[in-house]
DSSP file (Angstrom, degrees, kcal/mol; ACC not computed):
  #  RESIDUE AA STRUCTURE BP1 BP2  ACC     N-H-->O    O-->H-N    N-H-->O    O-->H-N    TCO  KAPPA ALPHA  PHI   PSI    X-CA   Y-CA   Z-CA
    1    1 A M     >        0   0    0      0, 0.0     4,-1.9     0, 0.0     5,-0.1   0.000 360.0 360.0 360.0 -44.0    4.2  -13.0    2.7
    2    2 A A  H  >  +     0   0    0      1,-0.2     4,-1.6     2,-0.2     5,-0.1   0.893 360.0  49.5 -65.7 -38.9    2.7   -9.5    2.5
    3    3 A L  H  > S+     0   0    0      1,-0.2     4,-2.2     2,-0.2    -1,-0.2   0.875 107.8  54.2 -67.6 -36.5   -0.8  -11.0    1.9
    4    4 A K  H  > S+     0   0    0      1,-0.2     4,-2.3     2,-0.2    -1,-0.2   0.894 105.8  53.5 -62.3 -39.4   -0.3  -13.3    4.9
    5    5 A D  H  X S+     0   0    0     -4,-1.9     4,-2.4     1,-0.2    -1,-0.2   0.871 107.3  51.9 -61.6 -36.7    0.5  -10.2    7.0
    6    6 A C  H  X S+     0   0    0     -4,-1.6     4,-2.5     2,-0.2    -2,-0.2   0.902 107.9  50.2 -68.1 -41.2   -2.8   -8.7    5.8
    7    7 A Y  H  X S+     0   0    0     -4,-2.2     4,-2.0     2,-0.2    -2,-0.2   0.922 112.9  47.1 -62.1 -42.5   -4.8  -11.8    6.8
    8    8 A E  H  X S+     0   0    0     -4,-2.3     4,-2.1     2,-0.2    -2,-0.2   0.896 111.2  51.2 -64.7 -40.1   -3.2  -11.7   10.3
    9    9 A A  H  X S+     0   0    0     -4,-2.4     4,-2.5     2,-0.2    -2,-0.2   0.899 108.1  52.9 -63.2 -40.8   -3.8   -8.0   10.6
   10   10 A F  H  X S+     0   0    0     -4,-2.5     4,-2.2     1,-0.2    -2,-0.2   0.916 108.5  49.6 -60.7 -44.1   -7.5   -8.6    9.7
   11   11 A E  H  X S+     0   0    0     -4,-2.0     4,-1.3     1,-0.2    -1,-0.2   0.904 110.8  50.1 -63.3 -40.8   -7.8  -11.2   12.4
   12   12 A R  H  <>S+     0   0    0     -4,-2.1     5,-3.1     1,-0.2     3,-0.3   0.922 111.0  48.9 -62.6 -43.5   -6.2   -8.8   15.0
   13   13 A L  H ><5S+     0   0    0     -4,-2.5     3,-1.3     1,-0.2    -1,-0.2   0.871 104.8  58.7 -65.8 -36.5   -8.6   -6.0   14.0
   14   14 A K  H 3<5S+     0   0    0     -4,-2.2    -1,-0.2     1,-0.3    -2,-0.2   0.843 110.4  42.6 -62.0 -33.4  -11.7   -8.3   14.3
   15   15 A V  T 3<5S-     0   0    0     -4,-1.3    -1,-0.3    -3,-0.3    -2,-0.2   0.323 119.7-109.5 -96.5   8.7  -10.8   -9.0   17.9
   16   16 A G  T < 5S+     0   0    0     -3,-1.3     9,-0.4    -4,-0.2    -3,-0.2   0.769  82.7 122.5  75.8  26.2  -10.0   -5.4   18.6
   17   17 A K      < +     0   0    0     -5,-3.1    -4,-0.2    -6,-0.2     7,-0.1  -0.210  30.2 156.0-116.8  42.7   -6.3   -5.9   19.0
   18   18 A G        -     0   0    0      5,-0.5     7,-0.1    -6,-0.2     4,-0.1  -0.301  25.1-166.1 -63.9 153.2   -4.9   -3.5   16.4
   19   19 A T        +     0   0    0     20,-0.1     2,-0.2     5,-0.1    -1,-0.1   0.604  57.5  79.1-117.6 -18.8   -1.4   -2.3   17.0
   20   20 A K  S >> S-     0   0    0      1,-0.1     3,-2.2     3,-0.0     4,-0.6  -0.558  92.5 -84.9 -94.3 157.4   -0.9    0.6   14.5
   21   21 A D  T 34 S+     0   0    0      1,-0.3    -1,-0.1    -2,-0.2    -2,-0.1  -0.343 118.0  20.4 -56.9 136.1   -2.1    4.2   14.9
   22   22 A G  T 34 S+     0   0    0      2,-0.1    -1,-0.3    -4,-0.1    17,-0.1   0.402 116.5  71.5  83.3  -2.6   -5.7    4.5   13.7
   23   23 A C  T X4  +     0   0    0     -3,-2.2     3,-1.0    15,-0.1    -5,-0.5   0.434  64.8 110.3-121.1  -5.0   -6.3    0.8   14.1
   24   24 A I  T 3< S-     0   0    0     -4,-0.6    -7,-0.1     1,-0.3    -2,-0.1  -0.609  96.2  -6.5 -79.6 126.6   -6.4    0.4   17.9
   25   25 A G  T 3  S-     0   0    0     -2,-0.4    -1,-0.3    -9,-0.4     2,-0.2   0.845  89.6-178.2  61.0  37.0   -9.8   -0.5   19.2
   26   26 A L    <   -     0   0    0     -3,-1.0    -1,-0.2     1,-0.1   -10,-0.1  -0.463  28.2-118.0 -72.6 133.5  -11.4   -0.1   15.8
   27   27 A A    >   -     0   0    0     -2,-0.2     3,-1.9     1,-0.1     4,-0.3  -0.420  27.2-115.7 -67.2 147.7  -15.2   -0.6   15.6
   28   28 A S  G >  S+     0   0    0      1,-0.3     3,-1.1     2,-0.2    40,-0.1   0.815 114.0  56.8 -60.4 -32.8  -16.1   -3.4   13.3
   29   29 A E  G 3  S+     0   0    0     39,-0.3    -1,-0.3     1,-0.2    40,-0.1   0.665 103.5  56.7 -73.5 -12.0  -17.9   -1.2   10.8
   30   30 A L  G <  S+     0   0    0     -3,-1.9     2,-0.8     2,-0.1    -1,-0.2   0.426  76.0 110.4 -96.2   0.0  -14.6    0.8   10.4
   31   31 A I    <   +     0   0    0     -3,-1.1    34,-0.1    -4,-0.3    -8,-0.0  -0.675  46.7 162.2 -77.5 113.7  -12.5   -2.2    9.4
   32   32 A T     >  -     0   0    0     -2,-0.8     4,-2.5     1,-0.1     5,-0.2  -0.794  56.0-101.0-126.7 166.2  -11.7   -1.5    5.8
   33   33 A P  H  > S+     0   0    0      0, 0.0     4,-2.4     0, 0.0    14,-0.3   0.877 123.7  54.1 -56.6 -36.3   -9.2   -2.9    3.3
   34   34 A A  H  > S+     0   0    0      2,-0.2     4,-2.2     1,-0.2     5,-0.2   0.925 109.3  46.4 -64.5 -43.8   -7.2    0.4    3.8
   35   35 A R  H  > S+     0   0    0      2,-0.2     4,-2.7     1,-0.2    -1,-0.2   0.883 111.5  51.7 -66.8 -37.5   -7.1   -0.1    7.6
   36   36 A V  H  X S+     0   0    0     -4,-2.5     4,-1.9     2,-0.2    -1,-0.2   0.921 109.4  50.7 -63.8 -42.8   -6.1   -3.8    7.2
   37   37 A S  H  <>S+     0   0    0     -4,-2.4     5,-2.8     7,-0.2     4,-0.3   0.922 111.8  47.0 -59.4 -45.3   -3.3   -2.7    4.9
   38   38 A I  H ><5S+     0   0    0     -4,-2.2     3,-1.7     1,-0.2    -2,-0.2   0.930 110.7  51.4 -63.5 -45.7   -2.1   -0.1    7.4
   39   39 A E  H 3<5S+     0   0    0     -4,-2.7    -1,-0.2     1,-0.3    -2,-0.2   0.828 107.0  54.8 -60.9 -31.2   -2.3   -2.6   10.3
   40   40 A A  T 3<5S-     0   0    0     -4,-1.9    -1,-0.3    -5,-0.2    -2,-0.2   0.512 125.7-102.6 -80.9  -4.5   -0.2   -5.1    8.2
   41   41 A G  T < 5S+     0   0    0     -3,-1.7    -3,-0.2     1,-0.3     2,-0.2   0.626  86.0 110.9  95.1  14.2    2.5   -2.4    7.8
   42   42 A H  S   <S-     0   0    0     -5,-2.8    -1,-0.3    -6,-0.2     2,-0.1  -0.551  75.4 -85.1-108.7 176.3    1.7   -1.3    4.3
   43   43 A D    >   -     0   0    0     -2,-0.2     3,-1.8     1,-0.1     4,-0.3  -0.387  47.8-100.1 -77.6 167.0    0.3    1.9    2.9
   44   44 A A  T 3  S+     0   0    0      1,-0.3     3,-0.3     2,-0.1    -7,-0.2   0.731 119.5  53.6 -62.2 -23.6   -3.5    2.3    2.8
   45   45 A G  T 3  S+     0   0    0      1,-0.2    -1,-0.3    -8,-0.1   -11,-0.1   0.244  75.2 103.6 -97.1  14.3   -3.7    1.4   -0.9
   46   46 A Y    <   +     0   0    0     -3,-1.8     2,-0.5   -12,-0.2    -1,-0.2   0.945  69.2  65.9 -62.8 -49.5   -1.9   -1.9   -0.8
   47   47 A L  S    S+     0   0    0     -3,-0.3     2,-0.4   -14,-0.3   -10,-0.1  -0.633  71.1 176.9 -78.2 123.4   -5.0   -4.1   -1.0
   48   48 A K    >   -     0   0    0     -2,-0.5     3,-1.2     3,-0.1     6,-0.3  -0.977  38.3-139.1-131.7 141.2   -6.6   -3.6   -4.4
   49   49 A K  T 3  S+     0   0    0     -2,-0.4     6,-0.1     1,-0.2    -1,-0.1   0.782 103.7  64.6 -64.6 -26.8   -9.6   -5.2   -6.1
   50   50 A S  T 3  S+     0   0    0      4,-0.1     2,-0.7     3,-0.0    -1,-0.2   0.648  84.3  84.2 -75.1 -13.1   -7.7   -5.3   -9.4
   51   51 A R  S X> S-     0   0    0     -3,-1.2     3,-2.0     1,-0.2     4,-0.8  -0.821  72.9-150.5 -93.0 115.5   -5.1   -7.7   -7.9
   52   52 A R  G >4 S+     0   0    0     -2,-0.7     3,-0.8     1,-0.3     4,-0.5   0.845  94.0  55.8 -54.9 -39.3   -6.6  -11.2   -8.2
   53   53 A Q  G 34 S+     0   0    0      1,-0.2     4,-0.3     2,-0.1    -1,-0.3   0.670 106.3  52.6 -70.7 -14.5   -4.8  -12.5   -5.1
   54   54 A H  G <> S+     0   0    0     -3,-2.0     4,-2.6    -6,-0.3     5,-0.2   0.616  84.6  85.6 -93.4 -14.1   -6.4   -9.7   -3.0
   55   55 A I  H <X S+     0   0    0     -3,-0.8     4,-2.6    -4,-0.8     5,-0.2   0.881  87.1  52.2 -58.4 -42.6  -10.0  -10.4   -4.0
   56   56 A G  H  > S+     0   0    0     -4,-0.5     4,-2.1     2,-0.2    -1,-0.2   0.924 113.0  43.4 -60.9 -46.1  -10.6  -13.1   -1.3
   57   57 A L  H  > S+     0   0    0     -4,-0.3     4,-2.6     2,-0.2    -2,-0.2   0.921 113.9  50.3 -67.8 -43.5   -9.4  -10.9    1.5
   58   58 A I  H  X S+     0   0    0     -4,-2.6     4,-2.6     1,-0.2     5,-0.2   0.912 110.8  50.0 -62.0 -41.4  -11.2   -7.8    0.4
   59   59 A S  H  X S+     0   0    0     -4,-2.6     4,-2.5    -5,-0.2    -1,-0.2   0.906 110.6  50.1 -61.6 -41.7  -14.4   -9.8    0.0
   60   60 A A  H  X S+     0   0    0     -4,-2.1     4,-2.5    -5,-0.2    -2,-0.2   0.903 111.0  49.2 -64.1 -40.9  -13.9  -11.2    3.6
   61   61 A I  H  X S+     0   0    0     -4,-2.6     4,-2.6     2,-0.2    -2,-0.2   0.940 113.5  45.6 -63.8 -47.0  -13.4   -7.7    4.9
   62   62 A L  H  X S+     0   0    0     -4,-2.6     4,-2.4     2,-0.2    -2,-0.2   0.880 113.1  50.1 -66.5 -37.4  -16.5   -6.3    3.2
   63   63 A A  H  X S+     0   0    0     -4,-2.5     4,-2.6     2,-0.2    -1,-0.2   0.921 112.0  48.1 -65.5 -43.3  -18.6   -9.3    4.3
   64   64 A Y  H  X S+     0   0    0     -4,-2.5     4,-1.9     2,-0.2    -2,-0.2   0.921 111.8  50.1 -60.9 -44.5  -17.4   -8.9    7.9
   65   65 A Q  H  < S+     0   0    0     -4,-2.6     4,-0.3     1,-0.2    -2,-0.2   0.917 112.3  47.3 -60.9 -43.9  -18.1   -5.1    7.7
   66   66 A H  H >< S+     0   0    0     -4,-2.4     3,-0.9     1,-0.2    -2,-0.2   0.896 110.4  52.2 -65.8 -41.4  -21.6   -5.8    6.4
   67   67 A E  H 3< S+     0   0    0     -4,-2.6    -1,-0.2     1,-0.2    -2,-0.2   0.862 113.7  43.6 -61.8 -36.5  -22.4   -8.5    9.0
   68   68 A N  T 3< S+     0   0    0     -4,-1.9     2,-0.8    -5,-0.2   -39,-0.3   0.329  89.5  94.7 -98.6   7.4  -21.4   -6.2   11.9
   69   69 A T    <   +     0   0    0     -3,-0.9     2,-0.3    -4,-0.3    -1,-0.0  -0.869  53.4 162.7 -99.0 108.9  -23.1   -3.0   10.7
   70   70 A S        -     0   0    0     -2,-0.8     2,-0.4     2,-0.0   -41,-0.0  -0.878  20.5-161.4-125.0 159.0  -26.5   -2.9   12.3
   71   71 A T        -     0   0    0     -2,-0.3    -2,-0.0     2,-0.1     0, 0.0  -0.989  19.1-157.1-138.6 148.1  -29.0   -0.2   12.9
   72   72 A T        +     0   0    0     -2,-0.4     2,-0.2     2,-0.1    -1,-0.1   0.344  64.6 109.9-102.0   4.3  -31.9    0.2   15.2
   73   73 A L        -     0   0    0      1,-0.1    -2,-0.1     2,-0.0     2,-0.1  -0.538  69.6-121.2 -82.1 145.5  -33.5    2.8   13.0
   74   74 A S     >  -     0   0    0     -2,-0.2     4,-2.4     1,-0.1     5,-0.2  -0.370  26.7-110.3 -75.5 163.5  -36.7    2.0   11.1
   75   75 A K  H  > S+     0   0    0      1,-0.2     4,-2.4     2,-0.2     5,-0.2   0.873 120.4  55.0 -62.5 -35.7  -36.7    2.2    7.3
   76   76 A A  H  > S+     0   0    0      2,-0.2     4,-2.5     1,-0.2    -1,-0.2   0.903 108.9  47.2 -64.3 -40.7  -39.0    5.2    7.6
   77   77 A E  H  > S+     0   0    0      2,-0.2     4,-2.6     1,-0.2     5,-0.2   0.893 110.9  51.2 -68.4 -39.6  -36.5    7.0    9.9
   78   78 A I  H  X S+     0   0    0     -4,-2.4     4,-2.2     2,-0.2    -2,-0.2   0.924 112.9  46.1 -61.7 -44.1  -33.6    6.1    7.6
   79   79 A K  H  X S+     0   0    0     -4,-2.4     4,-2.9     2,-0.2    -2,-0.2   0.910 111.3  52.1 -65.0 -42.5  -35.6    7.6    4.6
   80   80 A R  H  X S+     0   0    0     -4,-2.5     4,-2.3     1,-0.2    -2,-0.2   0.925 111.9  45.7 -60.5 -45.3  -36.5   10.7    6.6
   81   81 A R  H  X S+     0   0    0     -4,-2.6     4,-2.3     2,-0.2    -1,-0.2   0.892 112.7  50.7 -65.3 -39.6  -32.9   11.3    7.5
   82   82 A S  H  X S+     0   0    0     -4,-2.2     4,-2.3    -5,-0.2    -2,-0.2   0.924 110.0  49.7 -63.5 -44.2  -31.8   10.7    4.0
   83   83 A D  H  X S+     0   0    0     -4,-2.9     4,-2.5     1,-0.2    -2,-0.2   0.897 109.5  52.2 -61.3 -40.7  -34.4   13.2    2.7
   84   84 A Q  H  X S+     0   0    0     -4,-2.3     4,-2.6     1,-0.2    -1,-0.2   0.904 108.8  50.2 -62.6 -40.9  -33.3   15.8    5.2
   85   85 A R  H  X S+     0   0    0     -4,-2.3     4,-2.9     2,-0.2     5,-0.2   0.905 109.9  50.8 -63.0 -40.8  -29.7   15.4    4.0
   86   86 A V  H  X S+     0   0    0     -4,-2.3     4,-2.4     2,-0.2    -2,-0.2   0.930 111.4  47.5 -62.6 -45.3  -30.8   15.8    0.4
   87   87 A I  H  X S+     0   0    0     -4,-2.5     4,-2.1     2,-0.2    -2,-0.2   0.926 114.0  47.5 -61.5 -45.1  -32.7   19.0    1.3
   88   88 A K  H  X S+     0   0    0     -4,-2.6     4,-2.3     1,-0.2    -2,-0.2   0.928 113.8  46.4 -63.0 -45.8  -29.7   20.3    3.2
   89   89 A L  H  X S+     0   0    0     -4,-2.9     4,-2.4     1,-0.2    -1,-0.2   0.851 110.0  54.1 -68.1 -33.7  -27.2   19.5    0.5
   90   90 A T  H  X S+     0   0    0     -4,-2.4     4,-2.3    -5,-0.2    -1,-0.2   0.913 109.8  47.6 -64.2 -42.3  -29.6   21.0   -2.2
   91   91 A A  H  X S+     0   0    0     -4,-2.1     4,-2.4     2,-0.2    -2,-0.2   0.906 112.0  49.7 -64.8 -41.7  -29.7   24.3   -0.2
   92   92 A E  H  X S+     0   0    0     -4,-2.3     4,-2.4     2,-0.2    -2,-0.2   0.896 110.5  50.7 -63.2 -40.1  -25.9   24.3    0.2
   93   93 A L  H  X S+     0   0    0     -4,-2.4     4,-2.5     2,-0.2    -2,-0.2   0.918 109.7  49.7 -63.5 -43.8  -25.5   23.7   -3.5
   94   94 A K  H  X S+     0   0    0     -4,-2.3     4,-2.3     1,-0.2    -2,-0.2   0.927 112.3  47.7 -60.7 -45.7  -27.8   26.6   -4.3
   95   95 A L  H  X S+     0   0    0     -4,-2.4     4,-2.4     1,-0.2    -1,-0.2   0.900 111.5  50.7 -62.7 -41.5  -25.9   28.9   -2.0
   96   96 A T  H  X S+     0   0    0     -4,-2.4     4,-2.3     2,-0.2    -1,-0.2   0.904 109.9  49.7 -64.0 -42.0  -22.6   27.8   -3.5
   97   97 A K  H  X S+     0   0    0     -4,-2.5     4,-2.7     2,-0.2    -2,-0.2   0.912 110.5  50.6 -63.3 -41.9  -23.8   28.5   -7.0
   98   98 A E  H  X S+     0   0    0     -4,-2.3     4,-2.5     1,-0.2    -2,-0.2   0.926 111.1  48.2 -61.7 -44.2  -25.1   31.9   -6.0
   99   99 A R  H  X S+     0   0    0     -4,-2.4     4,-2.4     2,-0.2    -1,-0.2   0.891 111.3  50.8 -63.3 -39.2  -21.7   32.7   -4.4
  100  100 A L  H  X S+     0   0    0     -4,-2.3     4,-2.6     2,-0.2    -2,-0.2   0.935 111.0  47.7 -63.4 -46.3  -19.9   31.5   -7.5
  101  101 A E  H  X S+     0   0    0     -4,-2.7     4,-2.2     2,-0.2    -2,-0.2   0.901 112.4  49.3 -63.0 -41.2  -22.1   33.7   -9.8
  102  102 A D  H  X S+     0   0    0     -4,-2.5     4,-2.2     2,-0.2    -1,-0.2   0.910 111.6  49.7 -62.2 -42.2  -21.5   36.7   -7.5
  103  103 A S  H  X S+     0   0    0     -4,-2.4     4,-2.3     1,-0.2    -2,-0.2   0.916 110.6  48.9 -63.4 -44.2  -17.8   36.1   -7.6
  104  104 A L  H  X S+     0   0    0     -4,-2.6     4,-2.3     1,-0.2    -1,-0.2   0.883 109.1  53.4 -63.9 -38.2  -17.7   35.8  -11.4
  105  105 A A  H  X S+     0   0    0     -4,-2.2     4,-2.2     2,-0.2    -1,-0.2   0.916 109.3  48.8 -62.6 -42.8  -19.7   39.0  -11.7
  106  106 A R  H  X S+     0   0    0     -4,-2.2     4,-2.3     1,-0.2    -2,-0.2   0.910 110.2  51.6 -62.4 -41.6  -17.1   40.8   -9.5
  107  107 A E  H  X S+     0   0    0     -4,-2.3     4,-2.3     1,-0.2    -2,-0.2   0.910 109.3  49.6 -62.3 -42.2  -14.3   39.4  -11.6
  108  108 A L  H  X S+     0   0    0     -4,-2.3     4,-2.4     1,-0.2    -1,-0.2   0.894 109.9  51.0 -64.6 -39.6  -15.9   40.6  -14.8
  109  109 A K  H  X S+     0   0    0     -4,-2.2     4,-2.5     2,-0.2    -1,-0.2   0.909 110.1  50.4 -62.6 -41.3  -16.4   44.1  -13.3
  110  110 A L  H  X S+     0   0    0     -4,-2.3     4,-2.5     2,-0.2    -2,-0.2   0.903 110.2  49.2 -63.6 -41.4  -12.7   44.1  -12.3
  111  111 A V  H  X S+     0   0    0     -4,-2.3     4,-2.4     2,-0.2    -2,-0.2   0.922 111.8  48.9 -64.1 -43.5  -11.7   43.1  -15.8
  112  112 A A  H  X S+     0   0    0     -4,-2.4     4,-2.2     1,-0.2    -2,-0.2   0.916 112.7  47.6 -62.7 -43.2  -13.9   45.8  -17.4
  113  113 A K  H  X S+     0   0    0     -4,-2.5     4,-2.6     2,-0.2    -2,-0.2   0.898 110.6  52.0 -64.9 -41.0  -12.4   48.5  -15.0
  114  114 A L  H  X S+     0   0    0     -4,-2.5     4,-2.5     2,-0.2    -2,-0.2   0.917 110.3  48.1 -61.6 -44.2   -8.9   47.3  -15.7
  115  115 A R  H  X S+     0   0    0     -4,-2.4     4,-2.3     2,-0.2    -1,-0.2   0.895 111.2  51.2 -63.8 -39.4   -9.5   47.7  -19.4
  116  116 A E  H  X S+     0   0    0     -4,-2.2     4,-2.3     2,-0.2    -2,-0.2   0.927 111.8  46.3 -62.3 -45.6  -11.0   51.1  -18.9
  117  117 A L  H  X S+     0   0    0     -4,-2.6     4,-2.5     2,-0.2    -2,-0.2   0.880 111.4  51.8 -66.3 -38.3   -8.0   52.2  -16.9
  118  118 A E  H  X S+     0   0    0     -4,-2.5     4,-2.3     2,-0.2    -1,-0.2   0.905 110.0  49.6 -63.9 -40.0   -5.6   50.8  -19.4
  119  119 A E  H  X S+     0   0    0     -4,-2.3     4,-2.2     2,-0.2    -2,-0.2   0.915 111.0  49.1 -65.0 -43.1   -7.4   52.7  -22.2
  120  120 A D  H  X S+     0   0    0     -4,-2.3     4,-1.9     1,-0.2    -2,-0.2   0.916 111.6  49.6 -60.8 -43.3   -7.2   56.0  -20.2
  121  121 A L  H  X S+     0   0    0     -4,-2.5     4,-1.2     1,-0.2     6,-0.4   0.893 110.0  50.8 -63.2 -40.2   -3.5   55.4  -19.6
  122  122 A Y  H  < S+     0   0    0     -4,-2.3     3,-0.2     1,-0.2    -1,-0.2   0.898 110.4  49.1 -64.1 -41.5   -3.0   54.8  -23.3
  123  123 A K  H  < S+     0   0    0     -4,-2.2    -1,-0.2     1,-0.2    -2,-0.2   0.849 112.2  48.8 -67.3 -34.3   -4.8   58.0  -24.2
  124  124 A Q  H  < S+     0   0    0     -4,-1.9     2,-0.3    -5,-0.2    -1,-0.2   0.672 122.5  13.6 -83.5 -17.4   -2.8   60.1  -21.7
  125  125 A S  S  < S-     0   0    0     -4,-1.2     2,-0.0    -3,-0.2     0, 0.0  -0.843  81.7 -98.1-145.7-179.1    0.6   58.8  -22.7
  126  126 A N        +     0   0    0     -2,-0.3     2,-0.4     2,-0.0    -4,-0.1  -0.208  66.0 144.4 -99.3  41.8    2.5   57.0  -25.3
  127  127 A V        -     0   0    0     -6,-0.4    -2,-0.1    -5,-0.2     2,-0.1  -0.649  54.5-112.6 -83.0 135.3    2.5   53.7  -23.4
  128  128 A A        -     0   0    0     -2,-0.4     2,-0.1     1,-0.1    -1,-0.1  -0.374  35.5-106.8 -66.5 143.9    2.2   50.6  -25.5
  129  129 A R        -     0   0    0     -2,-0.1     2,-0.6     1,-0.1    -1,-0.1  -0.427  23.7-131.3 -72.0 145.0   -1.1   48.7  -25.1
  130  130 A L        -     0   0    0     -2,-0.1     2,-1.0   -12,-0.0    -1,-0.1  -0.868  13.4-153.9 -94.5 123.9   -1.1   45.4  -23.3
  131  131 A N              0   0    0     -2,-0.6    -2,-0.0     1,-0.2    -1,-0.0  -0.796 360.0 360.0-100.6  94.5   -2.9   42.7  -25.3
  132  132 A V              0   0    0     -2,-1.0    -1,-0.2     0, 0.0    -2,-0.0   0.385 360.0 360.0-110.2 360.0   -4.1   40.3  -22.7
């Protein structure tokens, strides 16, 4: 019964007649197994590839999605955009690594200063050492 609801939900989504939030007027390339599950009244993870009875519906959804995903971009333009994304993400990764290293350096300085202050405190009084 639940799987039948999913097939019906898929048919509704294909003709743009979704009824649930996030499924109304959905573009064909956005129809996914998760959206079909939601439209059928289940949680987003209801349809699973590991469930043998779901494989047919999931295959149909993915085939439909592939059929209706078109682009007017040339292969050269797609490659150029992809290369630009790689360059941008590489720069972001480098910046993130630098920030991480700077942060770790500050943390090490703080630990060293804390140990120095604890040692001074120990020398000035009879306070027991903290072994951290």
